C-alpha positions as CSV (number, residue, x, y, z in Angstrom):
1,M,-17.5,-80.6,68.4
2,I,-17.9,-77.1,70.0
3,E,-14.1,-76.7,70.2
4,R,-13.6,-77.7,66.6
5,R,-16.3,-75.2,65.5
6,A,-14.7,-72.4,67.6
7,R,-11.3,-73.1,65.9
8,Y,-13.0,-73.0,62.5
9,I,-14.6,-69.6,63.2
10,E,-11.3,-68.3,64.5
11,C,-9.5,-69.5,61.3
12,V,-12.2,-67.9,59.1
13,V,-11.8,-64.6,60.9
14,D,-8.0,-64.7,60.7
15,D,-8.2,-65.5,57.0
16,K,-10.6,-62.6,56.4
17,L,-8.3,-60.3,58.3
18,I,-5.3,-61.4,56.2
19,L,-7.3,-60.9,52.9
20,I,-8.4,-57.4,54.0
21,T,-4.8,-56.7,55.1
22,L,-3.5,-57.6,51.7
23,L,-6.0,-55.3,49.9
24,V,-5.3,-52.5,52.3
25,K,-1.5,-53.0,51.9
26,L,-1.9,-52.4,48.1
27,G,-3.8,-49.2,48.9
28,V,-1.2,-48.1,51.4
29,A,1.6,-48.6,48.8
30,A,-0.3,-46.6,46.2
31,S,-1.1,-43.8,48.7
32,V,2.4,-43.5,50.0
33,A,3.9,-43.5,46.4
34,S,1.4,-40.9,45.3
35,A,1.9,-38.6,48.3
36,L,5.7,-38.7,47.9
37,A,5.4,-38.0,44.2
38,R,3.8,-34.7,44.9
39,S,6.9,-33.3,46.5
40,R,9.2,-31.5,44.0
41,T,12.2,-32.2,46.4
42,F,11.4,-35.9,46.4
43,Q,11.1,-35.9,42.6
44,R,14.5,-34.2,42.2
45,L,16.2,-36.6,44.6
46,L,14.6,-39.8,43.3
47,F,15.3,-39.1,39.6
48,A,18.7,-37.5,40.0
49,E,21.4,-39.1,37.9
50,H,24.0,-38.6,40.5
51,R,23.4,-38.3,44.3
52,G,25.8,-37.4,47.0
53,R,25.6,-38.8,50.5
54,R,23.5,-35.9,51.8
55,Q,21.1,-36.2,48.9
56,T,20.7,-39.9,49.5
57,L,20.1,-39.4,53.2
58,A,17.5,-36.8,52.4
59,L,15.8,-39.2,50.0
60,L,15.8,-42.0,52.6
61,A,14.2,-39.6,55.1
62,F,11.2,-39.3,52.7
63,F,10.8,-43.1,52.9
64,L,11.8,-43.9,56.4
65,V,9.9,-41.3,58.4
66,P,6.3,-42.3,57.3
67,L,7.1,-46.0,56.9
68,T,8.9,-46.5,60.2
69,L,5.8,-44.8,61.8
70,G,3.7,-47.4,59.9
71,V,5.8,-50.2,61.6
72,W,5.2,-48.6,65.0
73,V,1.5,-48.4,64.3
74,R,1.4,-52.1,63.5
75,T,3.2,-53.0,66.7
76,T,0.9,-50.9,68.9
77,V,-2.5,-50.8,67.3
78,P,-4.5,-54.1,67.0
79,N,-5.4,-55.3,63.4
80,F,-3.4,-52.5,61.7
81,L,-1.1,-55.0,60.0
82,A,-1.2,-53.3,56.6
83,A,0.6,-50.3,58.0
84,D,3.8,-52.4,58.0
85,I,5.4,-52.6,54.5
86,S,9.0,-52.7,55.8
87,F,9.8,-55.8,53.7
88,E,8.7,-54.2,50.5
89,T,10.3,-50.9,51.3
90,V,13.7,-52.4,51.9
91,T,13.4,-54.4,48.7
92,L,12.5,-51.2,46.8
93,L,15.4,-49.2,48.3
94,G,17.8,-52.0,47.5
95,L,16.7,-51.9,43.9
96,L,16.9,-48.1,43.6
97,L,19.8,-47.2,46.0
98,G,22.0,-50.3,46.4
99,P,22.7,-52.7,49.2
100,V,24.4,-50.4,51.7
101,W,21.6,-47.9,51.9
102,A,19.0,-50.6,51.9
103,M,20.6,-52.4,54.9
104,L,20.8,-49.0,56.7
105,S,17.1,-48.6,56.0
106,A,16.4,-52.1,57.3
107,L,18.0,-51.2,60.6
108,V,15.9,-48.0,61.0
109,L,12.6,-49.8,59.9
110,S,13.3,-52.6,62.4
111,L,13.6,-50.4,65.4
112,P,9.9,-50.3,66.4
113,A,9.5,-54.1,65.9
114,V,12.5,-54.8,68.1
115,L,11.9,-52.3,70.8
116,V,8.1,-52.8,71.1
117,R,7.5,-56.5,70.2
118,H,11.1,-57.8,70.7
119,E,11.0,-59.2,67.1
120,Y,14.8,-59.6,67.0
121,L,15.0,-61.6,63.7
122,T,13.6,-58.5,61.9
123,V,17.0,-56.8,61.8
124,P,19.0,-59.7,60.2
125,F,16.2,-60.7,57.9
126,L,15.5,-57.2,56.5
127,G,19.3,-56.6,56.3
128,A,19.6,-59.8,54.1
129,V,16.7,-58.6,52.0
130,G,18.4,-55.3,51.4
131,L,21.7,-57.0,50.5
132,V,20.0,-59.4,48.0
133,A,17.8,-56.7,46.4
134,G,20.7,-54.2,46.3
135,T,22.9,-56.7,44.6
136,F,20.2,-57.5,42.0
137,G,19.6,-53.8,41.4
138,A,23.3,-53.3,40.8
139,W,23.3,-56.1,38.3
140,V,20.4,-55.0,36.1
141,E,19.9,-51.8,34.2
142,G,17.9,-49.0,35.7
143,E,15.3,-49.1,33.0
144,E,14.5,-52.8,33.7
145,I,13.8,-51.9,37.3
146,W,11.6,-48.9,36.4
147,S,9.6,-51.0,33.9
148,F,8.8,-53.7,36.5
149,T,5.0,-54.1,36.5
150,P,2.7,-55.1,39.3
151,F,0.4,-56.9,36.8
152,V,1.9,-60.3,37.5
153,D,-0.6,-62.2,35.3
154,L,0.2,-60.1,32.2
155,S,3.9,-60.4,32.8
156,L,3.7,-64.1,33.0
157,Y,1.5,-64.3,29.9
158,R,3.9,-62.1,27.9
159,W,6.9,-64.1,29.2
160,V,5.4,-67.5,28.3
161,R,4.2,-66.3,24.8
162,R,7.6,-64.7,24.0
163,N,9.7,-67.7,25.3
164,L,7.6,-70.3,23.4
165,R,8.6,-68.6,20.2
166,K,12.2,-67.6,21.1
167,P,13.6,-68.6,24.5
168,K,15.3,-65.6,26.2
169,F,16.5,-64.8,29.7
170,D,14.1,-62.3,31.3
171,R,15.2,-60.2,34.3
172,Q,11.7,-58.9,34.8
173,I,10.5,-62.4,35.6
174,L,13.6,-63.1,37.7
175,L,12.9,-60.0,39.8
176,L,9.3,-61.2,40.2
177,V,10.5,-64.6,41.4
178,L,13.2,-63.1,43.6
179,I,10.7,-60.9,45.5
180,A,8.2,-63.6,45.8
181,G,10.9,-66.1,46.9
182,M,12.1,-63.8,49.6
183,E,8.6,-63.4,50.9
184,V,8.3,-67.3,51.0
185,V,11.4,-67.3,53.2
186,H,9.9,-64.5,55.2
187,V,6.7,-66.5,55.9
188,E,8.7,-69.7,56.6
189,L,10.8,-67.9,59.2
190,Y,7.7,-66.5,60.8
191,S,6.1,-69.9,61.0
192,R,9.1,-71.2,62.9
193,Y,9.7,-68.1,65.1
194,P,6.4,-66.4,65.3
195,H,7.4,-64.1,68.2
196,R,10.7,-63.0,66.7
197,L,9.5,-61.9,63.3
198,F,6.3,-60.5,61.7
199,A,4.7,-61.9,58.5
200,L,1.2,-62.8,57.3
201,D,0.6,-66.5,57.4
202,S,-2.4,-68.7,56.7
203,D,-3.4,-72.4,56.6
204,S,-5.2,-71.7,53.3
205,T,-3.0,-72.5,50.3
206,L,-4.8,-70.0,48.1
207,L,-4.5,-67.2,50.6
208,Q,-0.8,-68.1,51.2
209,I,-0.1,-67.8,47.5
210,L,-1.8,-64.3,47.6
211,V,0.5,-63.3,50.4
212,W,3.6,-64.4,48.4
213,V,2.3,-62.5,45.3
214,C,1.3,-59.4,47.2
215,A,5.0,-58.4,48.0
216,P,6.0,-58.0,44.3
217,M,2.7,-56.3,43.7
218,V,3.4,-53.6,46.4
219,V,6.9,-53.0,45.0
220,G,5.5,-52.9,41.4
221,I,2.8,-50.4,42.3
222,M,5.2,-48.0,43.8
223,L,7.6,-48.3,40.9
224,K,4.7,-47.9,38.5
225,V,3.5,-44.6,40.1
226,W,6.9,-43.1,40.1
227,N,7.8,-44.4,36.6
228,A,4.7,-42.7,35.2
229,L,5.9,-39.4,36.8
230,R,9.4,-40.0,35.6
231,I,8.2,-40.4,32.0
232,E,6.0,-37.3,32.3
233,L,9.1,-35.3,33.5
234,K,11.2,-36.7,30.7
235,L,8.6,-35.6,28.2
236,E,8.5,-32.1,29.7
237,E,12.3,-32.0,29.6
238,Q,12.3,-33.1,25.9
239,K,9.7,-30.4,25.1
240,R,11.8,-27.8,26.9
241,L,14.9,-28.9,24.9
242,V,13.0,-28.7,21.6
243,L,11.8,-25.2,22.5
244,E,15.3,-24.1,23.4
245,A,16.6,-25.6,20.1
246,R,14.0,-23.7,18.2
247,L,14.7,-20.5,20.0
248,D,18.4,-20.9,19.4
249,A,17.7,-21.4,15.7
250,L,15.6,-18.2,15.6
251,Q,18.3,-16.4,17.5
252,R,20.9,-17.5,15.0
253,Q,18.8,-16.2,12.2
254,I,18.8,-12.7,13.6
255,N,22.6,-12.3,14.0
256,P,23.7,-13.0,10.4
257,H,20.8,-10.9,9.0
258,F,21.8,-7.9,11.2
259,L,25.5,-8.3,10.4
260,F,24.8,-8.5,6.7
261,N,22.8,-5.2,6.7
262,T,25.4,-3.4,8.8
263,L,28.3,-4.5,6.6
264,N,26.4,-3.3,3.6
265,S,26.1,0.1,5.2
266,I,29.8,0.2,6.1
267,A,30.7,-0.8,2.5
268,S,28.7,2.1,1.1
269,L,30.6,4.6,3.4
270,V,34.2,3.3,3.1
271,R,35.1,5.1,-0.1
272,F,33.5,8.4,0.4
273,R,33.2,8.8,4.2
274,P,36.1,6.7,5.7
275,D,36.0,8.3,9.1
276,T,32.3,7.6,9.4
277,A,32.9,4.0,8.3
278,R,35.6,3.6,10.9
279,E,33.2,4.8,13.6
280,M,30.6,2.3,12.5
281,I,33.2,-0.5,12.5
282,V,34.0,0.3,16.1
283,K,30.3,0.3,17.1
284,L,29.8,-2.9,15.1
285,A,32.6,-4.5,17.1
286,N,30.9,-3.6,20.3
287,L,27.7,-5.1,19.1
288,L,29.4,-8.3,17.9
289,R,31.1,-8.6,21.3
290,A,27.7,-8.5,22.9
291,L,26.2,-11.0,20.4
292,L,29.0,-13.5,21.0
293,K,28.3,-13.6,24.7
294,D,26.2,-16.5,26.0
295,H,22.7,-14.9,26.0
296,D,20.0,-15.8,28.5
297,T,16.6,-16.4,27.0
298,Y,15.3,-13.5,29.0
299,V,17.1,-10.2,29.9
300,P,15.9,-7.1,31.7
301,L,14.3,-4.5,29.4
302,R,17.1,-2.1,30.5
303,E,19.7,-4.4,29.1
304,E,17.8,-4.9,25.9
305,L,17.5,-1.1,25.4
306,S,21.2,-0.8,25.9
307,F,21.8,-3.2,23.1
308,T,19.5,-1.4,20.7
309,D,21.2,1.9,21.5
310,D,24.4,0.6,19.9
311,Y,22.4,-0.5,16.9
312,L,20.7,2.9,16.6
313,D,24.0,4.7,16.9
314,I,25.2,2.9,13.8
315,E,22.0,3.7,11.9
316,V,22.1,7.4,13.0
317,V,25.7,7.6,11.7
318,R,24.6,6.0,8.4
319,F,21.5,8.2,7.9
320,G,22.6,11.4,9.7
321,T,21.0,13.0,12.7
322,E,18.9,15.2,10.5
323,K,17.2,12.2,8.9
324,L,16.9,9.7,11.7
325,R,15.6,10.8,15.1
326,V,15.0,8.5,18.1
327,V,12.5,9.2,20.8
328,K,12.1,7.1,24.0
329,E,9.1,7.2,26.2
330,L,9.9,4.7,28.9
331,D,8.2,3.9,32.2
332,E,10.8,3.5,34.9
333,R,8.8,0.6,36.4
334,T,9.3,-1.4,33.2
335,L,13.1,-1.3,33.0
336,D,13.6,-4.4,35.3
337,V,10.9,-6.5,33.6
338,L,12.3,-9.6,31.8
339,V,11.9,-9.6,28.0
340,P,13.2,-12.1,25.4
341,S,16.8,-11.2,24.4
342,I,17.3,-9.3,21.1
343,L,13.6,-8.5,20.9
344,L,13.6,-4.9,19.9
345,Q,16.4,-4.7,17.4
346,P,14.6,-6.5,14.6
347,L,11.5,-4.3,15.1
348,I,13.6,-1.1,15.0
349,E,15.5,-2.3,12.0
350,N,12.2,-3.0,10.3
351,S,10.9,0.5,11.0
352,I,14.0,2.1,9.6
353,K,14.4,-0.1,6.6
354,H,10.7,-0.3,5.5
355,G,9.3,2.9,7.1
356,L,11.9,5.6,7.1
357,E,14.5,4.7,4.4
358,P,12.0,5.1,1.5
359,R,11.3,8.7,2.7
360,I,13.6,11.3,1.4
361,Q,13.4,13.4,4.5
362,G,13.7,10.4,6.9
363,G,11.7,10.5,10.1
364,T,11.4,9.4,13.8
365,V,11.5,6.1,15.5
366,T,9.7,6.1,18.9
367,I,10.2,3.4,21.5
368,R,7.7,3.2,24.3
369,S,7.2,1.0,27.4
370,R,4.5,0.9,30.0
371,M,2.8,-1.4,32.5
372,Q,-0.8,-2.4,31.9
373,G,-2.1,-4.5,34.9
374,E,0.1,-7.6,35.1
375,S,1.4,-7.1,31.5
376,L,4.3,-5.2,29.9
377,I,3.5,-3.2,26.7
378,V,6.4,-2.4,24.4
379,E,5.8,-0.3,21.3
380,V,8.0,0.6,18.3
381,E,6.5,3.3,16.1
382,D,7.7,5.2,13.0
383,D,6.3,8.0,11.0
384,G,7.4,6.6,7.7
385,V,5.6,5.5,4.6
386,G,3.5,2.8,6.3
387,I,2.3,-0.3,4.6
388,V,0.2,-0.2,1.5
389,M,-2.7,-2.6,2.0
390,K,-2.8,-4.5,-1.2
391,S,-4.2,-7.6,0.4
392,P,-5.3,-8.7,3.9
393,S,-1.9,-10.5,4.3
394,S,0.2,-7.4,3.6
395,L,0.8,-6.8,7.3
396,E,2.0,-10.3,7.7
397,R,4.5,-10.0,4.9
398,Q,6.0,-6.8,6.2
399,G,9.5,-7.7,7.3
400,A,8.9,-11.3,6.4
401,G,11.7,-13.8,6.4
402,I,13.5,-12.4,9.5
403,G,12.3,-9.2,11.2
404,M,8.8,-9.3,12.6
405,K,8.1,-12.9,11.6
406,N,11.0,-14.0,13.8
407,V,9.9,-11.9,16.7
408,R,6.3,-13.3,16.4
409,E,7.5,-16.9,16.4
410,R,9.7,-16.4,19.4
411,L,6.8,-14.9,21.4
412,E,4.6,-17.8,20.4
413,V,7.3,-20.3,21.6
414,L,8.0,-18.5,24.9
415,Y,4.5,-17.3,25.9
416,G,2.0,-19.1,23.8
417,G,-1.4,-17.4,24.0
418,Q,-0.2,-15.1,26.8
419,A,1.6,-12.8,24.3
420,R,0.1,-10.4,21.8
421,F,1.8,-9.1,18.8
422,T,-0.1,-6.4,16.7
423,V,0.8,-4.3,13.8
424,V,-1.2,-1.1,12.9
425,S,-0.2,0.8,9.8
426,R,-1.5,3.9,8.1
427,P,-0.2,4.4,4.6
428,G,1.9,7.6,4.4
429,R,1.7,8.2,8.2
430,G,3.7,5.3,9.7
431,T,3.5,1.9,11.4
432,L,3.0,0.9,15.1
433,V,4.2,-2.5,16.3
434,S,2.9,-3.4,19.8
435,I,4.0,-6.3,22.0
436,E,2.2,-7.4,25.2
437,I,3.8,-10.0,27.4
438,P,3.4,-11.1,31.0
439,A,5.5,-8.9,33.3
440,E,8.1,-10.9,35.3
441,M,10.6,-8.9,37.3
442,G,14.3,-9.7,36.9
């Protein structure tokens, strides 16, 4: 009677330890997945469409260093069984990287078990798991693997409901059965060779079912954590592409507008001042050559000013040096600060067309730049006719269509609330356009 009671107490303790181990194992899987996901390098390697051998080895290092240490902890520290998730890791690597890399990982993960506990069956068993999981991973599409869910009950419910209406082969359920089936084999081998392999085993049927189900849960949790990150990165990439497309559309608006105005100016000179028209055509060719190059989104202010010099040369030829004067007040510290490409030309064009051209005697365009704390201030000012304030929206309509509206939109896309675009005008005395953007050095 006493012996039977002692065996009962030992069984209860073991069953409690197994149950706690299963719960801790789920937490270990979530913790490892979350910790790895914080590394930008790991993200880049895991989600890369094409990986070379060196990149794959680097990715394996992220998995194998902490998880091999976990196997070693299990073999040396009593009751730390949850630290060993080598079976689930090899399964996961087989699904994501293929059978060869999974079997290599199985060999590395098995080393502490073989060297410390002499569990010699660990190497062939985990190698077989890597082969099976890798073969399955090569057979199904990547999206089906990433969408694998640890919520087994919901998967089964959806699968039963869907197949009752319209029978269909489901790889998600097949993957669930495959992982659980390999865990059944795992436990069976352990029951026959308890000193040559490690697994969780229990006489309780319910607890044993939980052991079988825990394996796909661990794999599913890790995939779920990384898939959420993967979707987030994809959304960020889509947002970036949308912004780039919008910027490209705005950029394409500027070029035809500028070309149209310049050709009009040349046409007005061809008949009466052919030499001047020829000079403008040469300068226009230089500008078009620059415009046809692949432009970066940002360029140093020095490069942007060089581009506007060519444009101003054309305008000075058209108006004459006595009617159009250009003044530059530039802080040397600002010349290497990055600014959106083709930022100043629409503002200068707006000053000449709407500020100075209506004046018989012409005027002056002043370009300024200075640093203000961590921000760059760029100003374009003219002493032209200014803006007649007929309504509160008059400033907004100045240069509408292309011009200042285009620049304002580009600044909003690139900087959001970090950029400031202001227009101050005094009728009959001129207009000042000021831009404030974060200063980033090129």
